[in-house]
Each structure stands twice: as structure tokens, then as C-alpha cells.
N, C-alpha and C positions, 0 to 999 in steps of 0.2 A: 249794183254790185259792190259789196262792202269787202275791201281786203284786210282791214285791221281787226284787231280782237273784237269779239262780241262783248260790249260792256254790260249789257243786260244779263249775261250769264254769270257775272261776278257777283257773289253774294257776300254778305257780312258774317258768314258762319265762322270763319277763323277768329273773329273778334267777339263771338258770343260768349267765349269762356274768359274773356278778360274784364275785369281784374280777376286774377286767380283767387281760389278760395283761401280762407285763412289756414286750414289745415295743410294745403299745398305749400304755402309760404313757410310754415313752421318746418315741414319735411325737407324742403330745399335747404334751409338755413342750418338744420341739424346735419344734413349730408355734408354740406360745405365745412362745418366745423370739424366733422369727423375726418374728412379728407385732409385738412390742414394739419390736425392732430397726428394722424397716420404718417404723412409726409414728413412732419418734423421728426417723429420718433425713427423713421427708417433712414433719414439723412443723418441724424444723429448717431445712430448705431453703426452706420457704415463708415463714417469718418474716424480716423485714428484719434483725433482729439475732440471730445465732446464740447459742445458749445454751451457755456453758462449764459442763460438768457439775461440775468441781471447785468453782468459785465458787457454783453453784447449791446444790450440797450443804452446803458449809460456810458460806455466807452472807456471803462476804467479796468485797469489790469491789476491782477493780484500776485504778480511775480515778484518773488523776493530772492535776492543774490545772498547766499549764506557765506560763500567764500569766493574770493577772486582767484582767477586762474593765474598760475605763475609759470612761466615758461622755462623748462628745465635745460634749454640749450643755450649755447653762447650766441648772442645777438649778431655778432660779426660773422659767424659761420653760416648764417642763414641767407645772407644776400647771395644771389645767383647772378653771376655774370656770364652771358651767353657766350663770350669769347674766350673764357678761361676754362681750366679743368674744373671738373665737377666737384664740389665740396660737399661732404656729408656732414650734417649736424651732429651725427652719432661719434665722429672723431674726437670732439671735445669731451665726450663723457669717458673716454679711456684713461 
């Protein structure tokens, strides 16, 4: 009486199709390339800021500051002391 699986029934039929044909390999590679391109385009179109491939790969930024921000309020009025009355920075503009 044999309780284990019948080894004689196992055949090498799943391995008969290995290695895959050249046509199958080409189709699989093309499908993978198309999926990667479509995924990149979808992610790029859904995000608010598109990704520049060149700067993403090289890690370089193309941001240029044309003007520096100047604070229109008095610096002394911007400090907030939680134990004093509320100061408004707009009071200095009057």
C-alpha cells in the first residue's frame, strides 16, 4: 500500500515547452515595454508636476529664483507670545 503521491504519473510535459520560442520571448518583451511606457504616461499625466526624465536621472534641478521675497510686515510684530494679547502684523501697515 502506497500512501504518497504516485511518482510514475508525473510527466515532464510542463517542461516540454521550455525554452520558449523566439517569437514568445519577443512578444513578452514588447508587452513589458508597452506596459512600462503606458504606466509612465499615466503616472506623469495624473501628477500635478510632470517628471523630467533627464533631471530625475541626473539629480539636477533647473529651478531659478528671479526675485527674492521681501516681507512687507514689521519683524517685531510677527513674534507671537502666547501669554500676551494677540498682535496683528497688519497694524504696522496703517
